[in-house]
C-alpha positions as a Markdown table, in Angstrom:
| # | Residue | x | y | z |
|---|---|---|---|---|
| 1 | Ser | 6.6 | 7.2 | -6.3 |
| 2 | Asn | 7.4 | 5.3 | -3.5 |
| 3 | Ile | 4.5 | 7.0 | -1.8 |
| 4 | Asn | 1.4 | 6.2 | -4.5 |
| 5 | Phe | 3.2 | 1.9 | -3.9 |
| 6 | Ser | 2.7 | 2.4 | -0.6 |
| 7 | Thr | -0.5 | 3.7 | -0.9 |
| 8 | Lys | -1.6 | 0.4 | -3.5 |
| 9 | Phe | -0.2 | -1.7 | -0.9 |
| 10 | Ile | -2.0 | -0.8 | 2.2 |
| 11 | Leu | -5.0 | -0.5 | -0.2 |
| 12 | Lys | -4.7 | -4.2 | -1.5 |
| 13 | Glu | -4.3 | -5.1 | 1.8 |
| 14 | Glu | -7.6 | -3.2 | 3.1 |
| 15 | Arg | -8.8 | -4.9 | -0.1 |
| 16 | Leu | -10.4 | -1.4 | -1.6 |
| 17 | Ala | -9.7 | -0.9 | -4.9 |
| 18 | Arg | -10.2 | 2.6 | -5.4 |
| 19 | Ser | -8.9 | 5.7 | -3.4 |
| 20 | Arg | -11.1 | 9.1 | -2.8 |
| 21 | Ser | -8.0 | 11.3 | -2.9 |
| 22 | Pro | -4.8 | 11.3 | -4.0 |
| 23 | Ser | -1.5 | 11.0 | -1.6 |
| 24 | Pro | 0.8 | 14.3 | -1.2 |
| 25 | Arg | 3.4 | 15.1 | -3.0 |
| 26 | Pro | 6.6 | 15.2 | -1.1 |
| 27 | Cys | 7.9 | 19.0 | -0.7 |
| 28 | Arg | 11.8 | 19.5 | -1.9 |
| 29 | Ser | 14.3 | 20.8 | 0.2 |
| 30 | Arg | 16.6 | 23.9 | -2.0 |
| 31 | Ser | 19.3 | 23.6 | 0.0 |
| 32 | Pro | 21.2 | 20.2 | 0.9 |
| 33 | Ser | 21.9 | 19.0 | 4.2 |
| 34 | Pro | 23.1 | 16.3 | 5.8 |
| 35 | Leu | 20.1 | 16.5 | 8.6 |
| 36 | Pro | 17.1 | 14.3 | 7.8 |
| 37 | Leu | 15.1 | 17.0 | 5.9 |
| 38 | Arg | 11.9 | 18.5 | 7.7 |
| 39 | Ser | 8.9 | 19.4 | 6.1 |
| 40 | Cys | 8.7 | 22.5 | 4.4 |
| 41 | Ser | 4.8 | 22.9 | 5.1 |
| 42 | Pro | 2.7 | 21.4 | 8.0 |
| 43 | Gly | 0.9 | 18.2 | 7.4 |
| 44 | Arg | -2.9 | 17.5 | 6.4 |
| 45 | Ala | -3.8 | 16.9 | 9.8 |
| 46 | Arg | -1.8 | 19.9 | 11.5 |
| 47 | Leu | -3.3 | 22.6 | 8.9 |
| 48 | Thr | -7.1 | 20.3 | 9.1 |
| 49 | Asn | -6.8 | 19.8 | 13.2 |
| 50 | Ala | -8.4 | 22.8 | 14.2 |
| 51 | Ala | -11.6 | 22.8 | 11.9 |
| 52 | Arg | -11.8 | 18.7 | 12.5 |
| 53 | His | -11.7 | 19.6 | 15.6 |
| 54 | Ala | -14.6 | 21.9 | 16.1 |
| 55 | His | -16.4 | 18.9 | 13.1 |
| 56 | Leu | -16.3 | 16.2 | 15.6 |
| 57 | Val | -17.1 | 17.7 | 19.0 |
| 58 | Ala | -20.3 | 19.4 | 17.5 |
| 59 | Arg | -21.1 | 15.8 | 16.3 |
| 60 | Phe | -20.4 | 14.1 | 19.6 |
| 61 | Ser | -23.0 | 16.4 | 20.9 |
| 62 | Asp | -25.7 | 16.3 | 17.8 |
| 63 | Ile | -25.7 | 12.4 | 18.5 |
| 64 | Tyr | -26.6 | 12.8 | 22.4 |
| 65 | Ala | -29.3 | 15.4 | 20.9 |
| 66 | Gln | -30.4 | 13.1 | 18.4 |
| 67 | Glu | -29.0 | 9.6 | 17.7 |
| 68 | Arg | -29.4 | 9.1 | 21.9 |
| 69 | Leu | -33.0 | 9.8 | 22.2 |
| 70 | Asp | -34.0 | 7.5 | 18.9 |
| 71 | Ala | -32.1 | 4.9 | 20.6 |
| 72 | Gln | -34.0 | 5.3 | 23.8 |
| 73 | Thr | -37.3 | 6.0 | 22.0 |
| 74 | Leu | -36.5 | 2.6 | 20.5 |
| 75 | Leu | -35.3 | 0.9 | 23.4 |
| 76 | Arg | -38.1 | 2.1 | 25.7 |
| 77 | Thr | -41.1 | -0.3 | 23.1 |
| 78 | Tyr | -39.0 | -2.6 | 25.2 |
| 79 | Ile | -37.9 | -1.9 | 28.6 |
| 80 | Asp | -39.9 | 0.2 | 30.7 |
| 81 | Asp | -37.7 | 1.2 | 32.9 |
| 82 | Leu | -35.8 | 4.5 | 31.7 |
| 83 | Glu | -32.6 | 3.7 | 33.9 |
| 84 | Ile | -32.2 | 0.3 | 32.6 |
| 85 | Val | -32.1 | 2.0 | 29.2 |
| 86 | Gln | -30.3 | 5.1 | 29.7 |
| 87 | Arg | -27.7 | 2.8 | 31.1 |
| 88 | Ile | -27.5 | 0.5 | 27.9 |
| 89 | Ile | -26.9 | 4.0 | 26.4 |
| 90 | Tyr | -23.8 | 4.7 | 28.3 |
| 91 | Val | -22.6 | 1.3 | 28.1 |
| 92 | Ala | -22.8 | 1.6 | 23.9 |
| 93 | Ala | -21.0 | 4.8 | 24.3 |
| 94 | Val | -17.9 | 3.7 | 26.6 |
| 95 | Glu | -17.8 | 0.3 | 24.4 |
| 96 | Ser | -18.0 | 2.2 | 20.9 |
| 97 | Phe | -14.9 | 4.6 | 22.2 |
| 98 | His | -13.1 | 1.7 | 23.2 |
| 99 | Ala | -13.4 | -0.7 | 20.0 |
| 100 | Ala | -12.6 | 2.8 | 18.2 |
| 101 | Lys | -9.4 | 3.6 | 19.4 |
| 102 | Met | -8.4 | 0.0 | 19.5 |
| 103 | Ala | -8.9 | -0.3 | 15.7 |
| 104 | Phe | -7.3 | 3.2 | 14.9 |
| 105 | Arg | -4.6 | 1.6 | 17.3 |
| 106 | Gln | -4.1 | -1.4 | 15.2 |
| 107 | Phe | -4.9 | 1.0 | 11.8 |
| 108 | Lys | -2.0 | 3.0 | 12.6 |
| 109 | Met | 0.1 | 0.2 | 13.1 |
| 110 | Arg | -0.4 | -1.1 | 9.8 |
| 111 | Val | 0.1 | 1.7 | 8.2 |
| 112 | Arg | 3.3 | 2.5 | 9.9 |
| 113 | Lys | 4.6 | -0.6 | 9.1 |
| 114 | Thr | 3.9 | -0.2 | 5.4 |
| 115 | Leu | 5.1 | 3.0 | 5.2 |
| 116 | Ser | 8.1 | 3.2 | 6.9 |
| 117 | Leu | 9.7 | 0.3 | 4.4 |
| 118 | Thr | 9.8 | 3.5 | 1.6 |
| 119 | His | 9.8 | 6.7 | 3.7 |
| 120 | Ser | 12.2 | 9.4 | 3.0 |
| 121 | Gly | 10.7 | 12.5 | 3.7 |
| 122 | Pro | 10.5 | 15.6 | 4.2 |
| 123 | Glu | 7.6 | 15.2 | 6.3 |
| 124 | Ser | 8.3 | 13.1 | 9.5 |
| 125 | Leu | 6.4 | 9.3 | 9.4 |
| 126 | Glu | 4.5 | 10.2 | 12.1 |
| 127 | Asp | 3.1 | 13.0 | 10.0 |
| 128 | Thr | 2.8 | 10.9 | 6.5 |
| 129 | Val | 0.6 | 7.8 | 8.7 |
| 130 | Leu | -1.4 | 10.7 | 9.8 |
| 131 | Asp | -1.8 | 12.4 | 7.3 |
| 132 | Tyr | -2.5 | 9.2 | 5.4 |
| 133 | Ile | -5.1 | 7.7 | 7.7 |
| 134 | Ile | -7.4 | 11.0 | 7.2 |
| 135 | Arg | -7.2 | 11.0 | 3.8 |
| 136 | His | -8.3 | 7.5 | 4.2 |
| 137 | Glu | -10.9 | 6.8 | 7.0 |
| 138 | Asp | -13.2 | 5.2 | 5.0 |
| 139 | Leu | -10.9 | 2.3 | 4.7 |
| 140 | Tyr | -11.7 | 1.7 | 9.1 |
| 141 | Asp | -13.9 | -1.4 | 9.7 |
| 142 | Val | -16.6 | 0.2 | 11.2 |
| 143 | Gln | -19.1 | -2.5 | 11.2 |
| 144 | Ala | -16.1 | -4.4 | 13.4 |
| 145 | Ser | -16.1 | -2.1 | 15.6 |
| 146 | Val | -19.7 | -2.2 | 15.4 |
| 147 | Asn | -20.1 | -6.8 | 16.4 |
| 148 | Glu | -17.4 | -6.2 | 19.1 |
| 149 | Val | -19.5 | -3.3 | 20.8 |
| 150 | Ile | -22.4 | -5.8 | 20.5 |
| 151 | Arg | -20.5 | -8.6 | 22.0 |
| 152 | Ala | -19.1 | -6.3 | 24.6 |
| 153 | Met | -23.1 | -5.1 | 25.7 |
| 154 | Asn | -23.8 | -9.3 | 25.7 |
| 155 | Ile | -21.5 | -9.7 | 28.5 |
| 156 | Asn | -21.9 | -6.9 | 30.5 |
| 157 | Pro | -23.0 | -7.2 | 33.7 |
| 158 | Lys | -24.2 | -3.6 | 34.8 |
| 159 | Ile | -27.1 | -4.0 | 32.5 |
| 160 | Ser | -29.9 | -6.1 | 32.5 |
| 161 | Phe | -32.7 | -6.7 | 29.6 |
| 162 | Pro | -35.9 | -9.0 | 28.4 |
| 163 | Pro | -34.6 | -11.7 | 26.0 |
| 164 | Glu | -36.2 | -9.8 | 23.0 |
| 165 | Val | -34.0 | -7.2 | 23.1 |
| 166 | Asp | -30.6 | -7.5 | 20.9 |
| 167 | Phe | -28.7 | -4.5 | 20.7 |
| 168 | Ile | -28.6 | -4.6 | 17.1 |
| 169 | Met | -31.2 | -2.2 | 16.7 |
| 170 | Ile | -29.0 | 0.3 | 18.3 |
| 171 | Ser | -26.6 | -0.3 | 15.8 |
| 172 | Ser | -27.0 | 2.9 | 14.3 |
| 173 | Leu | -26.3 | 5.0 | 17.2 |
| 174 | Ile | -23.3 | 2.5 | 18.2 |
| 175 | Arg | -21.5 | 2.8 | 14.3 |
| 176 | Glu | -21.7 | 6.4 | 14.4 |
| 177 | Leu | -20.1 | 6.5 | 18.0 |
| 178 | Cys | -17.7 | 4.7 | 16.5 |
| 179 | Arg | -16.6 | 7.0 | 13.9 |
| 180 | Val | -16.6 | 10.0 | 15.7 |
| 181 | Ala | -14.5 | 8.3 | 17.6 |
| 182 | Phe | -12.3 | 6.9 | 15.6 |
| 183 | Ser | -11.9 | 10.7 | 14.0 |
| 184 | Met | -10.9 | 12.1 | 17.2 |
| 185 | Gln | -8.0 | 10.0 | 17.7 |
| 186 | Thr | -6.2 | 11.4 | 14.7 |
| 187 | Leu | -6.4 | 14.8 | 16.5 |
| 188 | Val | -3.4 | 16.3 | 18.4 |
| 189 | Pro | -4.1 | 15.5 | 20.4 |
| 190 | Pro | -6.5 | 13.2 | 20.0 |
| 191 | Leu | -9.9 | 13.5 | 22.4 |
| 192 | Asp | -11.6 | 10.6 | 24.3 |
| 193 | Ile | -14.8 | 10.5 | 26.8 |
| 194 | Ala | -14.2 | 10.2 | 30.5 |
| 195 | Phe | -13.8 | 7.7 | 33.1 |
| 196 | Gly | -17.1 | 7.4 | 35.3 |
| 197 | Ala | -18.2 | 5.0 | 38.0 |
| 198 | Asp | -20.9 | 4.3 | 40.2 |
| 199 | Gly | -20.7 | 5.9 | 43.4 |
| 200 | Glu | -18.6 | 8.6 | 42.0 |
| 201 | Leu | -18.3 | 12.0 | 44.0 |
| 202 | Phe | -20.7 | 14.2 | 41.5 |
| 203 | Asn | -18.4 | 16.8 | 39.9 |
| 204 | Glu | -20.3 | 20.0 | 38.5 |
| 205 | Ser | -17.3 | 20.6 | 36.1 |
| 206 | Lys | -18.0 | 17.3 | 34.4 |
| 207 | Tyr | -21.5 | 16.2 | 34.8 |
| 208 | Arg | -25.1 | 17.7 | 34.3 |
| 209 | Arg | -27.9 | 16.1 | 36.4 |
| 210 | Ser | -30.4 | 14.3 | 34.9 |
| 211 | Tyr | -33.8 | 15.8 | 34.8 |
| 212 | Asp | -35.0 | 12.8 | 37.7 |
| 213 | Ser | -32.2 | 13.9 | 40.0 |
| 214 | Asp | -32.0 | 14.7 | 43.5 |
| 215 | Phe | -30.3 | 17.9 | 42.7 |
| 216 | Thr | -28.4 | 17.7 | 47.0 |
| 217 | Ala | -27.4 | 14.0 | 46.3 |
| 218 | Pro | -23.8 | 14.4 | 46.5 |
| 219 | Leu | -22.6 | 10.6 | 44.2 |
| 220 | Val | -23.9 | 9.7 | 40.9 |
| 221 | Val | -25.8 | 6.6 | 41.0 |
| 222 | Tyr | -25.6 | 6.0 | 37.3 |
| 223 | His | -24.2 | 7.5 | 33.9 |
| 224 | Val | -26.7 | 9.1 | 31.2 |
| 225 | Trp | -24.2 | 10.3 | 28.7 |
| 226 | Pro | -20.0 | 10.7 | 28.9 |
| 227 | Ala | -17.8 | 13.7 | 29.3 |
| 228 | Leu | -15.7 | 14.4 | 26.4 |
| 229 | Met | -11.9 | 15.0 | 27.2 |
| 230 | Glu | -9.2 | 17.0 | 26.3 |
| 231 | Asn | -5.9 | 15.4 | 27.5 |
| 232 | Asp | -7.1 | 16.7 | 31.4 |
| 233 | Ser | -9.9 | 18.6 | 30.8 |
| 234 | Ile | -13.8 | 18.5 | 30.2 |
| 235 | Ile | -15.4 | 19.9 | 27.1 |
| 236 | Val | -18.2 | 19.1 | 27.0 |
| 237 | Lys | -19.8 | 17.8 | 30.1 |
| 238 | Gly | -21.4 | 14.4 | 29.8 |
| 239 | Glu | -25.1 | 13.7 | 32.2 |
| 240 | Ala | -25.2 | 12.2 | 35.4 |
| 241 | Ala | -28.3 | 11.2 | 37.6 |
| 242 | Ser | -28.3 | 11.4 | 41.1 |
| 243 | Lys | -30.0 | 10.4 | 44.2 |
| 244 | Arg | -30.0 | 10.0 | 47.7 |
| 245 | Gly | -29.4 | 6.5 | 49.6 |
| 246 | Val | -30.5 | 4.4 | 46.4 |
| 247 | Leu | -26.9 | 3.6 | 45.8 |
| 248 | Trp | -26.4 | 2.1 | 49.1 |
| 249 | Ser | -29.4 | 0.2 | 48.8 |
| 250 | Arg | -29.0 | -1.5 | 45.6 |
| 251 | Arg | -25.9 | -2.8 | 47.5 |
| 252 | Ser | -27.1 | -3.8 | 50.7 |
| 253 | Arg | -30.3 | -5.7 | 48.3 |
| 254 | Ser | -27.3 | -7.1 | 46.3 |
| 255 | Lys | -25.5 | -8.3 | 48.7 |
| 256 | Ser | -28.4 | -9.8 | 50.9 |
| 257 | Arg | -29.7 | -12.2 | 47.6 |
| 258 | Ser | -25.6 | -13.0 | 46.9 |
| 259 | Arg | -26.0 | -14.6 | 50.5 |
| 260 | Ser | -29.3 | -16.6 | 50.3 |
| 261 | Met | -28.3 | -17.5 | 47.1 |
| 262 | Ser | -25.2 | -19.6 | 49.0 |
| 263 | Pro | -26.3 | -22.2 | 50.8 |
| 264 | Ile | -22.9 | -22.8 | 52.3 |
| 265 | Leu | -22.3 | -19.0 | 53.4 |
| 266 | Ser | -26.0 | -19.2 | 54.7 |
| 267 | His | -25.7 | -22.1 | 56.9 |
| 268 | Ser | -22.1 | -21.8 | 58.3 |
| 269 | Ala | -22.2 | -18.5 | 59.2 |
| 270 | Ser | -25.7 | -18.3 | 60.8 |
| 271 | Pro | -24.5 | -18.9 | 64.2 |
| 272 | Ser | -21.7 | -16.2 | 64.2 |
| 273 | Arg | -23.9 | -13.7 | 62.5 |
| 274 | Thr | -26.3 | -14.5 | 65.4 |
| 275 | Leu | -23.2 | -13.9 | 68.0 |
| 276 | Val | -22.1 | -10.8 | 66.4 |
| 277 | Gln | -25.8 | -9.3 | 66.2 |
| 278 | Tyr | -25.7 | -10.2 | 69.8 |
| 279 | Asn | -22.4 | -8.6 | 70.6 |
| 280 | Thr | -23.1 | -5.4 | 69.0 |
| 281 | Ser | -26.9 | -5.4 | 70.7 |
| 282 | Ile | -24.8 | -4.9 | 73.8 |
| 283 | Ile | -22.2 | -2.8 | 73.0 |
| 284 | Leu | -25.4 | -0.1 | 71.7 |
| 285 | His | -26.9 | -0.7 | 74.8 |
| 286 | Ser | -24.3 | 0.0 | 76.9 |
| 287 | Ile | -23.0 | 3.0 | 74.7 |
């Protein structure tokens, strides 16, 4: 049949010799119609959407409770600073979702291109593509995504680590995050993590505070774990640290370091900086 031909073609493209489940059989319409035929019953994606949604949300929470802590314990044997360790894990989560979403889009494009050559209904092409991906998630090259995440982490300016630390040591955490993130893209609607930025206003509906946070501080100093979103709604809270004065003191130290490291800036700017400080002192004195 046309669907079996397309399935064999895609399997050959992915260089895998077997399929774990047969292709769905088309449901024939009992009455002819000049209009495009519609599915007699929902596809596998829609029938299983609620169950897969509940499973993936629970798995995301399990990774936070288990794999995240395992990775944190492993990194603490090389890095004493807990904040640096938590920053590393958060970046790993963000990069894992990014890599998995990119891989899903590329995989979906290949499947759609192949199935469109022979697709004749009764399901829509989009439903047929999604059903195929759900049945053949084992074709997802998760190791390629893991490698991409590690490359991105190695050049990320927000995290620092000693030279003896190799992010391959937390590849099991990254792999599980990539798998979950990839599967979440097959949901309708898909799930994603919320955007987070240092210095953002702390949102009680978006985050839980870390145990060492200042519970009166209004801003996020750094993130421990991302929140999970469905459309624009938070369905699983993330975790963030909030402390008073820490963010601004770090920024001022960073600016002072950048000034001291630049000889051109330090020499050319010193007279004007002295003049500004003198004028400022006069204004403050008059006030």
